[in-house]
N, C-alpha and C positions, 0 to 999 in steps of 0.2 A: 509649373515651376516658373516660367519666365516670369508669366505675371505675377509672380510671387514675389519677384526677384526685383521687376521696375518696381513694386507698388513699395516693396523694404528702400529700397533708394530713389523712389518720390521722399518718401516720409523722411530721409536722413536730410537729401536738400533741405526742404523745409523746414527740418528744426534746424541745421548751419545759416541756415539762409531768416531766421526768426532772429538767432543769438547773431547776428550780425548786424542784425535789422538794433534788436535791442543798444548793439553797444557804440553803432554810429549812433543810435538815439539820444543814448548818457552822452557820448558824446560834445552833441548838438549843444544840448543844453548848458553841461559844462564851462562850452567856450562860450556861452550870454556873460562870463563871470571874471573879474581881470584881478588877479590881490592887488596888482600897481595901481587901480582905477578900482576903490571900492564905491560899493552904492550901501546907501541907505533905505534901509527900511522901516518905518515908521509903525507900531504898535499901539493902538489904543485898547485900555482895560478901565475896569472897576475895582482895580484891588484896592484896597491901603493898610495901614497898619504891621502891620507881622508877616501876610498876606504878598505885601504889596513889597516887602524889604526878600522874603524868599525867590519872590520873580524877577527882581531886581540884581538880585546874583546870579541868577541862572545866566540873566541875558549879559551879565558880563562876562560869564566863563562864554557864552557863544562868540560873544565877541572877539575875546581873549585866543583864543581855540580855533574852531570852523569857520568863524566869523574873519579872521584873521587870513588863513591861510586859503581862502575863496574871495575872499572880496566881498565882505557884506559885514556891513555896521548897524547894527539893530538898535534904535531908539524907540525905548517906549513911554506911554505917556498915560498917567492917571485919570480920568474926566470925570472922577467922584465917586457915586453909585450909580448903580445898576442903569436907573431911572435917566438917571444924566448923561449915562454914555450913551444909552440908545435916543436920547434928543439930539446930542453931540451929533452923531452917525448918521442921522437921519436928516440931519440943520445940513450936513455937505454932501452927503448925496443931491440934496434938491438946491446946494450953492442957493445957500438964504442967504441972504447979508449979514454980512461979519463971523461968518460960520470960515472955520478952516479949512484947508484941503483937504479930501478925500483920507485916508491913512491906509496903505497899502494890508495891513489887518485889523479887523478889529472883533475884541469881544461882544462878541450875543449870544441871546436867546433867541430859539428857532424863532418866536413872534416876531422879533424884531427884524431879523434877515432876512423874511419873508417880504417885508412890510421892504425896508433898502431894495430888498432884489426887485422889486417895483418901479423902482427909479431907475437903477444902475446895475449893470452885469458883476455879479458875483465869478470866481472863479471855480468850479465842480471841482471834486477830489480827483476825479477820473483822468481829469487832464496832467496832473502831474503824481499820482500818486499808482504805481502800479498797484492788481489786483492780490499779489501774496502779501504787501503794503497796506491794502484798504484792512485785506480779514484779520490782522493782525489787533484791532481792535473790536473791543466786547459791542458783538453786535446791538443790543438796545440803543447804548450809547453814540453808536453812528448813525443809526434811522432815526434818533432824533431830528438828526438834520438833512433829513431827503423830503423834498420838497415834493406834497401833491399833485405841485400841476406838471411837471415831466421826470421826474424817481430818481435825480441825480441828486447827489449829495455835494452838498455846501459849507459843512463846518465841519471843522477837525476838532474830533473833542480832546479835550487839554486836561481835565477835572471834572471828575463829577462829586455832585454831593446827593445827600439825600433828608430827609428828615428824623430826628432822634428826639425822645423825652428828656428834657435836660431835669432833676429833681434837686432841689437841698437838700442831701443826703441829710446831714445833722437833726432838721429841724423837723424831715420828714420821718425819720425813724421814730422820733420822739412822738410827736402826734401820730403816729399808724401803730404806736406799740399800746397806748393812753386806747385809742381810739375799735382797736381789734382787728386794723388794716395790716396786710401784708403788701408790699411789693406788686402780686397779681391784680392787685384791686387794680393798677393807675393801668392794665396792660390792654383794656374795651377803654370805648367812649362813658359807655354806660356804669362802669366803676369809675372814671373820669368825674363824672357828674355827680353818683354817691360821694366819694370822696371830697368834693369840693362843696356839697352844699353841706356837710356834717362840720367841715372846718370856716364854712361861712360865720352855721348857725354857731360855733363854739368861739370863734376870734373874732364875728363882725367884719373879715376880712376875703378877698378873692385868694384861692388856694392858685391857679392855673392860668395859661395862657396861651393863646393861639398868634403866631409870629406872621405866618404865611394866609389871609384869608383866601386867596383862589386857591391855592392847594392844600385848603381844607374843604372846599365846596368839589375840587375834582376828586377826589380821595373819596370822599363820601359817597359820591355818585360810582364809581369802582369797587368801592366794596359793598357795596350792596346790588353788586349786580348789572351797573349801565353803564353808558359813557355818556359825560355828558354834551360831546357834538355827534352828531349823525352823521358816518362821512360818504353814503349810503348811494342819494342822490347828483344831480348836477350840481349842486353847490350842500356845503356843511350847514346841516340846521344845529339848532340848539334844542339840544333832550334833554333837559331839567322836567322831571315826573314828577308828579305832584306827591309820590314815598322818595323821592331824594329830598323834596323841596322842604318838605316838614319834617326830615332829619336833621337836616341844615338849621332849620329855627328852632325846633327842640335842645339841637347839642349846643350851638353857637348862639345864637339871639338871646335864648332864655333865661341861658346861667349868665349871660353878661348881665343883663338886663336885671336878675335877681340880684347881681354879687357874686355868683360865686367862681366867680371870674371875672378878673380883670386885666384893663390895660391901659397906663397911665403913659407910657415912655412910646421912642419909636421903635426902639427893637423891646422886645419881652425881656430880655438880659438887662436890661436897665434897669426894670420891676425887682428883677430877683438882686440884685446889687442893692436894692432899699429894705429889702421885704415885704415891699408890695404882692407878690405873687409867691407861689415856693416850686414851681415847674410851669413849663412851657416847652410847645414843641416846635422845633427851631432848624432851622440847617446845621447839616456837620461842618458844612463850611464857618459856623459860625459859632463852634464848641469854641475856639480861643477867648469868647468874650462872656463866658458861662465866670460869673465872679469867685475869687477863690474866697471875698468875705463878704460881709454884708453890715450895709451900715444903717442902724435903723437914727441913731444922731450921730453929731461926733463924738459925744462921752458913752456912745455903745455901739462896738464895732465889735464883727462874731470871724475869728475865720469861722471857710466851713468847707466838707468835700462833695462832690460833682458824683450823685448818680445819675447814670444812661440808662436810658431804658429803650425796649425800641418804639415803633411809632405806635399811638395806639389802633385796631381796628373795634368795629362792630360785631355784639356777639353772634351776630345772625348772618355777619358777612364775610367773606376773605381777606387776610393779611394784606394788603395794598401801601405801598408807600409813593415818595414822589420821586421821579429822577432827574436833577436838576444842572445847572452850571452850566455857565457859559463856555459855549466853544470859543474859539477863532475861525473867523470869515477873510479869504481874500478877496479883495476888490478888485476885479480886471484893470490891467494899464498896459504897461510891456513886458515884454518874454523875459527879459534879466529879472525883473522885480518882480512879476509871477513867483519864477524860478526859485527865486531866494529867499523871498517868502515862504515858499515851499519848506526849504533846506532848514529854515529855520523851525519850521513846525513840526516836521520829523525828526527832528536832533532834542530839541523839548518833550517830545512824547514819549523818548524813548526809556525801556525801562530804570536804569538807574536817574538822570532826570527826572524823570517822572514823579516815580517814588518819593524820591527825595522833596520835592516840589509838597507832595499829597499828604504823605504823613505828620509834616513842618505846618498845618494849615488844617487841618481833616477833611482834605479832599482826598478823593479815589483815585488810583491810575485809574489811565483808563485803556488801557492794551493787556490784553486775557494774561500774559504770562506775568506782567504785576501785578493781577488780582490773584493770586496763587496766597494761601493765610498766610505758609509760612515766606514769601520775600517781603510779604505787611510787615510782618512779625519780626524778620529780619532788620528791615530800614529802621522802624521801629527804637528797635534796638539800640540803631546807630547813632539816635539823635537823643536829645534833650528837651520836648515840649516844654514852653516856659509855663502853659496848662492842663493841670493833670483830667481834665474834661477830653482832652484830644486825644489823648489813650484810650478812654472810656468811649466814646465816643466810635474811633476805629473799630476799637473790641467788638461792642455791639453791630454794627452796622453789618461787621465781619459775619455774624451769628444770622442777619438779617436775609444775608444775600441766600443762605440754607430755606427758608419758609419763607418769605415775603418775596411776592410779586412786584417790580418797579415800571411806575408807570409819567410817561409825559406824554398830554394830546398833542394832536400833530401841527403843524404851521398853516397858516390858508388864509385868504382874502379875506381880514378880519380882525384876525385873532388875537393879536396885539390886542386892540380897543378893543376885544372881549374879555380880555385877560385885565384890564386897568378897571372894567364891571367890574365883575369878581373880585379884586381884587375891595375895591373902593367902597361896591353898590351896599354889605352887611356890614361893614364895620362902621362907617360911615352913616348908618341906619341909629348901630349902637348909642356910637357917640351921641349923634342928635336925641336920644329918646332919652337918653341918663340923662342928660339935662336937662330933659323935660321933666323927669323925673322928681328931680331934686325941685327946680322949681313948682312944680303942683303942691309940691310936703309944704314947702316954705309957707306956699299961702292956702296951707289949713289940711287939706287933702287928705286921705289915708294911704301912702306909700301902700300895702297890697293890694287893694283897690285899685290904685292908677297901674302898677304892673299887672294885673289880669287882665287888664282892660286890655291893653300894651301886647296883652303876649295870645289875644283870644282867637278864636279861629276866625273872626271875623277881618282880624287883622292881618292874621296868618294869609287867606285870602287876595288882600290887597298886594300885599306886597312882593306875592307869589306874579302874578296879574302885570306887576309892573315890572320887575326883571324881565319876566317871559315878552316884556314887551319892548324893554331897552337893547337886549339880546337880537331882538328881529328887525330892530331900526339898522343894526348894523352888519347885521348879514346882508341885508336888504340892499345895501347902499353899493 
């Protein structure tokens, strides 16, 4: 009995001491800030347009409330697009000539975060977030920022996106009705290929475009049951199997070369605006850029409605979609700036702020409570997105959560460079070969014979060996 009492007393003592330690720890951190001597926290991001406006509004709200109370002024600056931001952060970390000082917080995809972490130290979430605070985020979103080298979390999820199939509903409905198609034909890559083939043969134009080549390649692999990277050994290996490579060739390169698919603008939404394509796979975060009208010429402009469908998958595969959206990293500096940066990110990812940011831009909130359908729909009702594609995208993505698995490759040494390779390799080859087709046809060669040469098994074999070689060179550095 005495031993039980002693054990109980010990447990109570430890609990009280833990509470006192927690309180003193919190007070210690709070004492780092002084409302009378506010410190500035710099944030670099890649938001533009309506997304930047939403982010800036929330930064102002923080500065006028929590920031004023604690002594924090957040200054946010867009560095252009994702690639420009990655370059700016990498240059700052290296102290390159002409680069700006390293920001306190920077938006980053895992690949670039890992690359930067090899140069400067980043702050792990475990330093300033309690276990319960970490567990409040959706698990997959957190794991995206977990580095293989040490298992720690270095990226605070801010807002996530996936990819949908965006369709010009007006023109698609008409074409589908005339040719016996339904929306179901757009659910698989095989169906999309067939629809695009018939559309090209009917109109002479491409039906569909792919915005992110790297995402397509990653997802083809996952949908067919393998991962593009093998993490089992001492070093990460490139795991592009012949089967996956042939599917990439047959459902990316071949339809582009044949004219069934098309991409002439920087983003596929640009082609949708001119009627160059009727559909494309693109980020849910880009839903606001889906056109509300199509301009064939200055005199020929038509209003359209969006149809947003789930990301396509192979009939023999599993429904996988990409999980993406840069989170925020905190640069290691001094305790006051690190703590202030953490307070801002905690505030920003609270359900009220995060839902407001997400539903107005096409992103998804990052905490479990905010991802409940009722809260998403409630937040949606409280806003008036300027583009109806945003609402359609959110509704479609909510349904995808029920059926799809979401994927993002783990960051590793060389993963940033591999991502660049995947994004450029097939796309740039397609552009070059389309120019070659035009040149050879202009010189009198038969178009079909030229295309058959380019898509032959021999040509596929050469491309496959070449991309394996380039990927292995990156990973062996």
